[in-house]
All heavy atoms as an XYZ file, in Angstrom:
744
protein
N      99.363     10.040     66.086
C      98.983     11.285     66.712
C      98.574     11.037     68.153
O      97.978     10.026     68.477
C      97.809     11.915     65.961
C      97.459     13.276     66.519
S      95.918     13.934     65.917
C      94.847     13.418     67.231
N      98.874     11.996     69.003
C      98.448     11.958     70.391
C      97.639     13.214     70.682
O      97.799     14.236     70.005
C      99.652     11.882     71.312
C     100.434     10.585     71.138
C     101.584     10.471     72.103
O     101.589     11.203     73.118
O     102.470      9.661     71.844
N      96.805     13.149     71.685
C      95.975     14.299     72.033
C      96.845     15.512     72.333
O      96.487     16.646     72.015
C      95.042     13.952     73.208
C      94.063     12.865     72.749
C      94.297     15.163     73.710
C      93.198     12.289     73.821
N      98.012     15.288     72.906
C      98.913     16.399     73.243
C      99.438     17.121     72.000
O      99.962     18.234     72.108
C     100.073     15.901     74.094
O     100.813     14.917     73.393
N      99.289     16.521     70.820
C      99.706     17.164     69.572
C      98.734     18.263     69.145
O      99.074     19.117     68.331
C      99.811     16.140     68.438
C     100.893     15.104     68.690
O     101.882     15.422     69.393
O     100.755     13.975     68.180
N      97.533     18.237     69.681
C      96.500     19.205     69.307
C      96.635     20.430     70.201
O      96.758     20.295     71.423
C      95.092     18.584     69.472
C      94.955     17.346     68.578
C      94.004     19.597     69.143
C      93.685     16.569     68.807
N      96.597     21.634     69.636
C      96.691     22.847     70.458
C      95.604     22.877     71.547
O      94.471     22.426     71.321
C      96.474     23.982     69.459
C      96.797     23.393     68.134
C      96.457     21.938     68.219
N      95.958     23.381     72.711
C      95.060     23.386     73.853
C      93.699     24.009     73.559
O      92.665     23.478     73.946
C      95.705     24.104     75.043
C      94.870     24.166     76.316
C      94.547     22.751     76.824
C      95.589     24.948     77.388
N      93.694     25.138     72.837
C      92.404     25.805     72.561
C      91.477     24.933     71.711
O      90.270     25.093     71.746
C      92.604     27.174     71.910
C      93.230     27.143     70.533
C      94.749     27.176     70.532
O      95.373     27.110     71.603
O      95.323     27.253     69.425
N      92.044     23.989     70.986
C      91.230     23.066     70.198
C      90.927     21.786     70.987
O      89.788     21.321     71.002
C      91.932     22.727     68.876
C      91.208     21.822     67.912
C      89.793     22.316     67.629
C      91.985     21.694     66.612
N      91.899     21.232     71.648
C      91.666     20.001     72.415
C      90.666     20.235     73.534
O      89.945     19.312     73.932
C      92.977     19.438     72.972
O      93.539     20.307     73.905
N      90.590     21.460     74.018
C      89.640     21.818     75.056
C      88.201     21.647     74.593
O      87.298     21.430     75.395
C      89.905     23.273     75.453
C      89.359     23.603     76.815
O      89.325     22.708     77.683
O      88.980     24.763     77.024
N      87.969     21.736     73.296
C      86.627     21.602     72.726
C      86.242     20.147     72.467
O      85.111     19.857     72.100
C      86.543     22.374     71.406
C      86.749     23.868     71.567
C      86.679     24.539     70.227
C      86.848     26.039     70.344
N      86.696     26.712     69.054
N      87.207     19.254     72.630
C      86.991     17.845     72.284
C      86.660     17.038     73.529
O      87.383     17.093     74.520
C      88.230     17.275     71.569
C      88.437     18.015     70.252
C      88.091     15.769     71.352
C      89.723     17.663     69.540
N      85.562     16.303     73.445
C      85.156     15.439     74.541
C      85.931     14.122     74.497
O      86.416     13.639     75.519
C      83.648     15.181     74.478
C      83.177     14.125     75.440
C      83.167     14.376     76.804
C      82.754     12.883     74.982
C      82.740     13.405     77.688
C      82.322     11.915     75.866
C      82.311     12.177     77.228
N      86.059     13.548     73.296
C      86.691     12.226     73.184
C      87.264     12.008     71.798
O      86.677     12.427     70.805
C      85.629     11.155     73.467
C      86.134      9.747     73.424
C      85.010      8.758     73.681
O      83.994      8.780     72.986
N      85.170      7.935     74.687
N      88.402     11.338     71.770
C      88.981     10.873     70.506
C      89.149      9.362     70.639
O      89.781      8.884     71.575
C      90.350     11.519     70.219
C      90.219     13.035     70.090
C      90.944     10.932     68.939
C      91.531     13.758     69.864
N      88.571      8.648     69.707
C      88.735      7.190     69.667
C      89.737      6.858     68.581
O      89.674      7.405     67.478
C      87.409      6.493     69.385
C      86.442      6.556     70.533
C      85.226      5.702     70.267
C      84.306      5.728     71.469
N      83.143      4.859     71.275
N      90.648      5.945     68.906
C      91.678      5.548     67.973
C      91.461      4.111     67.512
O      90.952      3.279     68.248
C      93.062      5.650     68.626
C      93.474      7.063     68.946
C      93.225      7.609     70.193
C      94.100      7.837     67.992
C      93.604      8.908     70.490
C      94.486      9.147     68.277
C      94.228      9.680     69.530
N      91.888      3.835     66.291
C      91.913      2.471     65.773
C      93.130      1.757     66.354
O      94.011      2.399     66.939
C      92.004      2.479     64.237
C      90.753      3.034     63.598
O      89.647      2.611     63.905
N      90.921      4.027     62.732
N      93.202      0.465     66.162
C      94.334     -0.303     66.680
C      95.674      0.166     66.094
O      96.710      0.003     66.715
C      94.122     -1.806     66.465
C      94.044     -2.186     65.016
N      92.894     -2.033     64.278
C      94.978     -2.697     64.191
C      93.132     -2.438     63.040
N      94.383     -2.845     62.961
N      95.653      0.771     64.918
C      96.891      1.265     64.306
C      97.194      2.723     64.714
O      98.057      3.373     64.140
C      96.838      1.141     62.785
C      95.774      2.036     62.157
O      95.000      2.702     62.892
O      95.708      2.076     60.914
N      96.456      3.233     65.702
C      96.605      4.582     66.250
C      96.108      5.693     65.313
O      96.336      6.867     65.584
C      98.045      4.864     66.689
C      98.476      4.006     67.862
C      97.526      4.149     69.048
O      97.282      5.235     69.522
N      96.973      3.046     69.521
N      95.449      5.327     64.234
C      94.785      6.343     63.427
C      93.480      6.714     64.136
O      92.950      5.952     64.934
C      94.507      5.826     62.017
O      93.642      4.713     62.059
N      92.977      7.889     63.831
C      91.753      8.352     64.483
C      90.557      7.627     63.884
O      90.388      7.554     62.678
C      91.571      9.864     64.309
C      92.744     10.609     64.936
C      90.271     10.324     64.950
C      92.723     12.099     64.676
N      89.718      7.116     64.768
C      88.485      6.470     64.340
C      87.315      7.447     64.405
O      86.483      7.535     63.501
C      88.179      5.268     65.247
C      86.878      4.585     64.914
C      86.564      3.451     65.872
O      87.484      2.890     66.486
O      85.374      3.123     65.994
N      87.257      8.229     65.502
C      86.114      9.117     65.712
C      86.520     10.237     66.671
O      87.236      9.995     67.638
C      84.963      8.322     66.312
C      83.720      9.105     66.636
C      82.671      8.183     67.229
C      81.402      8.936     67.565
N      80.376      8.050     68.125
N      86.034     11.440     66.386
C      86.238     12.567     67.284
C      84.874     13.103     67.677
O      84.037     13.388     66.822
C      87.066     13.688     66.624
C      88.492     13.195     66.368
C      87.059     14.952     67.492
C      89.394     14.206     65.710
N      84.670     13.234     68.995
C      83.432     13.804     69.511
C      83.782     15.077     70.266
O      84.543     15.055     71.232
C      82.712     12.817     70.449
O      82.492     11.583     69.755
C      81.375     13.375     70.926
N      83.226     16.183     69.799
C      83.433     17.470     70.458
C      82.144     17.853     71.179
O      81.094     17.263     70.972
C      83.817     18.535     69.435
O      82.834     18.618     68.425
N      82.264     18.853     72.032
C      81.067     19.322     72.738
C      80.103     20.000     71.762
O      78.903     19.752     71.787
C      81.446     20.296     73.862
C      82.153     19.585     74.999
C      83.539     19.564     75.067
C      81.431     18.906     75.970
C      84.189     18.904     76.103
C      82.069     18.239     76.998
C      83.450     18.241     77.057
O      84.081     17.571     78.071
N      80.643     20.854     70.894
C      79.864     21.545     69.869
C      80.546     21.299     68.530
O      81.719     20.937     68.490
C      79.802     23.043     70.160
C      79.011     23.364     71.401
C      79.645     23.536     72.614
C      77.629     23.481     71.353
C      78.927     23.821     73.769
C      76.890     23.760     72.498
C      77.542     23.926     73.713
N      79.827     21.457     67.430
C      80.463     21.217     66.123
C      81.729     22.057     65.936
O      81.751     23.235     66.262
C      79.380     21.647     65.125
C      78.091     21.522     65.865
C      78.431     21.861     67.299
N      82.771     21.407     65.436
C      84.011     22.106     65.139
C      83.867     22.856     63.817
O      83.135     22.429     62.925
C      85.170     21.112     65.044
C      85.478     20.301     66.304
C      86.560     19.267     66.019
C      85.898     21.221     67.441
N      84.581     23.951     63.708
C      84.563     24.702     62.458
C      85.344     23.940     61.393
O      86.124     23.031     61.704
C      85.189     26.095     62.630
O      86.594     25.936     62.925
C      84.506     26.893     63.734
N      85.160     24.334     60.172
C      85.905     23.712     59.069
C      87.412     23.885     59.284
O      88.195     22.962     59.055
C      85.477     24.320     57.726
C      86.091     23.646     56.527
C      85.662     22.200     56.331
O      84.569     21.811     56.810
O      86.418     21.440     55.707
N      87.814     25.050     59.721
C      89.237     25.315     59.974
C      89.777     24.390     61.079
O      90.892     23.876     60.969
C      89.424     26.775     60.364
C      90.871     27.147     60.595
C      91.034     28.622     60.949
O      90.089     29.378     60.968
N      92.265     29.003     61.243
N      88.998     24.181     62.127
C      89.429     23.288     63.211
C      89.540     21.844     62.720
O      90.483     21.126     63.069
C      88.453     23.381     64.386
C      88.512     24.715     65.089
C      87.365     24.979     66.040
O      86.258     24.377     65.853
O      87.534     25.772     66.972
N      88.600     21.436     61.900
C      88.653     20.078     61.329
C      89.892     19.908     60.455
O      90.582     18.887     60.526
C      87.404     19.794     60.505
C      86.156     19.674     61.343
C      84.932     19.546     60.452
N      83.736     19.479     61.239
C      82.698     18.703     60.945
N      82.712     17.950     59.868
N      81.646     18.702     61.708
N      90.170     20.909     59.634
C      91.351     20.845     58.770
C      92.639     20.805     59.582
O      93.589     20.106     59.219
C      91.364     22.031     57.804
C      90.288     22.021     56.723
C      90.274     23.337     55.950
C      90.465     20.842     55.785
N      92.654     21.529     60.692
C      93.832     21.515     61.555
C      94.065     20.114     62.133
O      95.192     19.615     62.144
C      93.668     22.518     62.701
C      94.897     22.617     63.591
S      94.676     23.704     65.025
C      94.382     25.261     64.220
N      93.004     19.478     62.573
C      93.120     18.117     63.109
C      93.577     17.162     62.012
O      94.451     16.321     62.236
C      91.791     17.657     63.738
C      91.556     18.430     65.033
C      91.806     16.151     63.998
C      90.214     18.193     65.670
N      93.007     17.296     60.828
C      93.429     16.431     59.718
C      94.909     16.623     59.416
O      95.631     15.651     59.174
C      92.595     16.716     58.466
C      91.179     16.189     58.581
O      90.814     15.563     59.559
N      90.376     16.470     57.582
N      95.364     17.849     59.449
C      96.764     18.140     59.170
C      97.673     17.562     60.256
O      98.679     16.909     59.960
C      96.955     19.648     59.067
O      98.309     19.964     58.918
N      97.329     17.783     61.511
C      98.134     17.283     62.629
C      98.196     15.762     62.626
O      99.235     15.167     62.903
C      97.564     17.779     63.976
C      97.740     19.298     64.079
C      98.225     17.082     65.155
C      96.961     19.934     65.208
N      97.095     15.138     62.294
C      97.029     13.671     62.342
C      97.529     12.999     61.064
O      97.612     11.777     61.003
C      95.585     13.220     62.593
O      94.760     13.545     61.490
N      97.821     13.797     60.035
C      98.207     13.240     58.727
C      97.130     12.322     58.162
O      97.413     11.333     57.496
C      99.541     12.474     58.814
C     100.722     13.408     58.992
O     100.656     14.554     58.495
O     101.703     12.988     59.630
N      95.870     12.657     58.464
C      94.720     11.927     57.929
C      93.849     12.927     57.170
O      92.792     13.337     57.643
C      93.928     11.262     59.054
C      94.624     10.106     59.721
C      93.769      9.499     60.816
O      94.108      9.590     61.989
N      92.672      8.876     60.437
N      94.305     13.296     55.992
C      93.617     14.333     55.228
C      92.177     14.008     54.881
O      91.371     14.903     54.677
C      94.392     14.634     53.944
C      95.753     15.244     54.242
O      95.911     15.874     55.301
O      96.661     15.079     53.410
N      91.853     12.733     54.810
C      90.495     12.353     54.414
C      89.606     12.004     55.607
O      88.450     11.639     55.422
C      90.527     11.140     53.455
O      91.170     10.056     54.112
C      91.276     11.502     52.178
N      90.113     12.151     56.835
C      89.302     11.834     58.009
C      88.103     12.764     58.073
O      88.225     13.975     57.882
C      90.132     11.974     59.295
C      89.322     11.741     60.536
C      88.988     10.457     60.919
C      88.853     12.809     61.278
C      88.219     10.244     62.048
C      88.075     12.613     62.408
C      87.759     11.321     62.799
N      86.918     12.193     58.354
C      85.709     13.023     58.387
C      84.709     12.601     59.461
O      83.597     13.105     59.495
C      85.024     12.990     57.021
O      84.625     11.669     56.712
N      85.095     11.694     60.346
C      84.155     11.200     61.355
C      84.148     12.117     62.588
O      84.510     11.721     63.684
C      84.501      9.755     61.747
C      83.373      9.079     62.510
O      82.286      9.632     62.645
N      83.645      7.895     63.003
N      83.723     13.354     62.352
C      83.596     14.340     63.412
C      82.156     14.331     63.904
O      81.229     14.376     63.105
C      83.931     15.742     62.901
C      85.371     15.930     62.542
C      85.794     15.783     61.231
C      86.304     16.263     63.505
C      87.122     15.974     60.875
C      87.637     16.460     63.168
C      88.044     16.310     61.857
N      81.972     14.272     65.211
C      80.655     14.279     65.818
C      80.646     15.293     66.954
O      81.702     15.660     67.460
C      80.334     12.894     66.391
C      80.368     11.828     65.329
O      79.387     11.590     64.666
N      81.518     11.195     65.146
N      79.448     15.703     67.346
C      79.360     16.615     68.488
C      78.197     16.202     69.375
O      77.219     15.613     68.909
C      79.197     18.065     68.021
O      78.006     18.210     67.287
N      78.337     16.502     70.644
C      77.301     16.171     71.626
C      76.106     17.095     71.429
O      74.964     16.669     71.440
C      77.870     16.286     73.046
C      78.986     15.259     73.227
C      76.781     16.101     74.091
C      79.849     15.456     74.447
N      76.394     18.376     71.276
C      75.350     19.382     71.087
C      75.393     19.866     69.644
O      76.462     19.953     69.048
C      75.545     20.566     72.034
C      75.634     20.156     73.487
C      76.845     20.209     74.152
C      74.515     19.710     74.166
C      76.941     19.830     75.488
C      74.603     19.319     75.506
C      75.819     19.383     76.157
N      74.245     20.201     69.086
C      74.205     20.602     67.669
C      74.330     22.115     67.467
O      74.585     22.559     66.359
C      72.911     20.103     67.019
O      71.794     20.644     67.693
N      74.169     22.880     68.528
C      74.283     24.339     68.420
C      75.716     24.720     68.043
O      76.657     24.050     68.407
C      73.972     25.029     69.745
C      72.627     24.631     70.311
O      72.076     23.622     69.877
O      72.144     25.321     71.210
N      75.847     25.835     67.365
C      77.179     26.381     67.095
C      77.438     27.454     68.147
O      76.557     28.236     68.447
C      77.248     27.033     65.716
O      76.188     26.569     64.900
C      78.507     26.677     65.013
N      78.650     27.455     68.666
C      79.004     28.391     69.723
C      80.264     29.136     69.323
O      81.253     28.521     68.926
C      79.222     27.641     71.065
C      79.684     28.579     72.147
C      77.968     26.920     71.486
N      80.211     30.455     69.424
C      81.387     31.276     69.114
C      82.467     31.018     70.164
O      82.170     30.662     71.305
C      81.000     32.743     69.105
N      83.712     31.211     69.763
C      84.835     30.977     70.690
C      84.697     31.799     71.965
O      84.990     31.312     73.058
C      86.166     31.297     70.006
C      86.591     30.213     69.031
O      86.050     29.086     69.106
O      87.467     30.491     68.189
N      84.252     33.043     71.835
C      84.100     33.909     73.006
C      83.093     33.314     73.994
O      83.330     33.273     75.199
C      83.654     35.296     72.563
C      83.538     36.288     73.691
C      83.143     37.669     73.171
O      83.953     38.284     72.445
O      82.024     38.084     73.481
N      81.975     32.829     73.479
C      80.949     32.212     74.319
C      81.474     30.909     74.929
O      81.233     30.614     76.104
C      79.674     31.959     73.507
C      78.514     31.443     74.325
C      77.977     32.478     75.316
O      78.174     33.685     75.115
O      77.348     32.058     76.300
N      82.169     30.122     74.135
C      82.756     28.870     74.634
C      83.723     29.153     75.780
O      83.682     28.496     76.817
C      83.460     28.134     73.499
C      84.268     26.965     73.973
C      85.618     26.856     73.985
C      83.777     25.728     74.514
N      85.998     25.634     74.494
C      84.895     24.934     74.831
C      82.515     25.222     74.774
C      84.790     23.663     75.386
C      82.396     23.956     75.324
C      83.503     23.184     75.624
N      84.569     30.145     75.621
C      85.541     30.487     76.657
C      84.856     30.885     77.964
O      85.355     30.584     79.048
C      86.473     31.614     76.193
C      87.464     31.144     75.141
O      87.725     29.920     75.049
O      87.975     31.997     74.388
N      83.723     31.558     77.853
C      83.007     31.999     79.055
C      82.279     30.860     79.765
O      82.128     30.887     80.971
C      81.976     33.076     78.700
C      82.563     34.438     78.448
C      81.476     35.484     78.466
C      81.091     35.856     77.060
N      80.070     36.879     76.951
N      81.826     29.870     79.003
C      80.924     28.865     79.580
C      81.481     27.445     79.598
O      80.824     26.541     80.097
C      79.584     28.846     78.815
O      79.845     28.512     77.449
C      78.881     30.179     78.913
N      82.675     27.199     79.062
C      83.157     25.836     78.879
C      83.245     25.036     80.173
O      82.861     23.871     80.208
C      84.491     25.807     78.144
C      85.633     26.452     78.888
C      86.886     26.448     78.028
C      87.982     27.253     78.679
N      89.107     27.426     77.772
N      83.731     25.665     81.250
C      83.843     24.915     82.501
C      82.478     24.488     83.018
O      82.297     23.362     83.467
C      84.578     25.747     83.562
C      86.036     25.959     83.190
O      86.622     25.099     82.492
O      86.596     27.007     83.588
N      81.522     25.382     82.926
C      80.160     25.077     83.358
C      79.545     23.969     82.488
O      78.915     23.057     82.989
C      79.319     26.352     83.289
C      77.880     26.168     83.681
C      77.082     27.461     83.517
O      77.613     28.485     83.116
N      75.809     27.389     83.805
N      79.734     24.071     81.186
C      79.187     23.071     80.266
C      79.809     21.709     80.528
O      79.104     20.694     80.620
C      79.413     23.497     78.803
C      78.539     24.708     78.475
C      79.141     22.342     77.843
C      78.875     25.381     77.156
N      81.128     21.655     80.667
C      81.806     20.380     80.913
C      81.364     19.755     82.232
O      81.090     18.558     82.298
C      83.324     20.573     80.918
C      83.895     20.846     79.561
C      85.392     21.072     79.672
C      86.023     21.276     78.327
N      87.485     21.407     78.414
N      81.270     20.577     83.278
C      80.863     20.068     84.584
C      79.427     19.530     84.532
O      79.148     18.450     85.034
C      80.976     21.167     85.634
C      80.650     20.690     87.026
C      80.856     21.778     88.061
C      80.516     21.217     89.433
N      80.711     22.193     90.481
N      78.555     20.281     83.904
C      77.162     19.847     83.808
C      77.042     18.544     83.019
O      76.320     17.627     83.400
C      76.322     20.940     83.153
C      74.872     20.582     83.061
C      74.050     21.717     82.526
N      72.671     21.296     82.367
C      71.801     21.915     81.628
N      72.125     22.999     80.997
N      70.573     21.464     81.523
N      77.788     18.463     81.926
C      77.739     17.253     81.118
C      78.274     16.053     81.898
O      77.687     14.979     81.884
C      78.521     17.438     79.814
C      78.426     16.257     78.903
C      77.239     15.957     78.269
C      79.518     15.437     78.708
C      77.137     14.847     77.430
C      79.427     14.337     77.877
C      78.239     14.041     77.242
N      79.386     16.223     82.602
C      79.950     15.139     83.405
C      78.975     14.707     84.496
O      78.792     13.521     84.756
C      81.292     15.564     84.031
C      82.402     15.710     83.032
C      82.758     14.403     82.333
O      82.644     13.335     82.897
N      83.167     14.511     81.091
N      78.321     15.681     85.148
C      77.341     15.364     86.187
C      76.169     14.564     85.611
O      75.698     13.622     86.241
C      76.818     16.638     86.856
C      77.846     17.280     87.739
O      78.828     16.655     88.143
N      77.657     18.561     88.039
N      75.725     14.939     84.416
C      74.628     14.208     83.783
C      75.057     12.788     83.431
O      74.278     11.858     83.573
C      74.134     14.948     82.548
C      73.353     16.208     82.908
C      72.896     16.989     81.685
O      72.947     16.467     80.563
O      72.465     18.141     81.872
N      76.286     12.612     83.010
C      76.790     11.267     82.737
C      76.796     10.422     83.987
O      76.405      9.248     83.965
C      78.194     11.314     82.136
C      78.329     11.638     80.672
C      79.796     11.638     80.266
C      77.569     10.651     79.814
N      77.249     10.980     85.089
C      77.294     10.237     86.353
C      75.883      9.905     86.821
O      75.639      8.836     87.354
C      78.062     11.005     87.417
C      79.546     11.011     87.184
C      80.229     12.211     87.110
C      80.258      9.828     87.024
C      81.599     12.230     86.874
C      81.617      9.838     86.798
C      82.298     11.034     86.736
N      74.950     10.822     86.617
C      73.560     10.546     86.983
C      73.007      9.390     86.185
O      72.278      8.546     86.716
C      72.668     11.786     86.773
C      72.901     12.858     87.827
O      73.522     12.552     88.870
O      72.469     14.007     87.604
N      73.341      9.321     84.911
C      72.891      8.208     84.068
C      73.467      6.895     84.594
O      72.770      5.903     84.734
C      73.305      8.436     82.588
C      72.498      9.590     82.004
C      73.109      7.169     81.772
C      72.991     10.062     80.638
N      74.765      6.904     84.914
C      75.405      5.704     85.432
C      74.802      5.267     86.758
O      74.608      4.081     87.016
C      76.912      5.932     85.633
C      77.642      5.999     84.314
O      77.081      5.578     83.271
O      78.796      6.488     84.295
N      74.488      6.221     87.622
C      73.916      5.913     88.936
C      72.497      5.351     88.837
O      72.074      4.551     89.661
C      73.886      7.154     89.835
C      75.294      7.575     90.254
O      76.236      6.755     90.114
O      75.454      8.728     90.699
N      71.785      5.772     87.801
C      70.400      5.324     87.628
C      70.286      4.038     86.827
O      69.199      3.511     86.673
C      69.568      6.417     86.967
C      69.382      7.623     87.849
O      69.332      7.508     89.081
N      69.317      8.804     87.261
N      71.375      3.547     86.316
C      71.332      2.325     85.493
C      71.249      1.095     86.365
O      71.685      1.004     87.454
C      72.588      2.222     84.621
O      72.671      3.328     83.767
């Protein structure tokens, strides 16, 4: 599976996908928890029906409408905070 296999509206919610050496998914980190339907879609696309290592940066649940309105701001703020951490290390 490649990230480009995931529909844009779903991949947009994903911060990072880590792969094993055999290209199977090791871990998926999204900005907010993915819905059960979104998880099942990823499992189907990846042919990993038993994959369950889904993680999220934030624990709040966000409706798609709210995500669409704020995603650019959230991503930018998160990236800025990451760079601040790196600069202060």
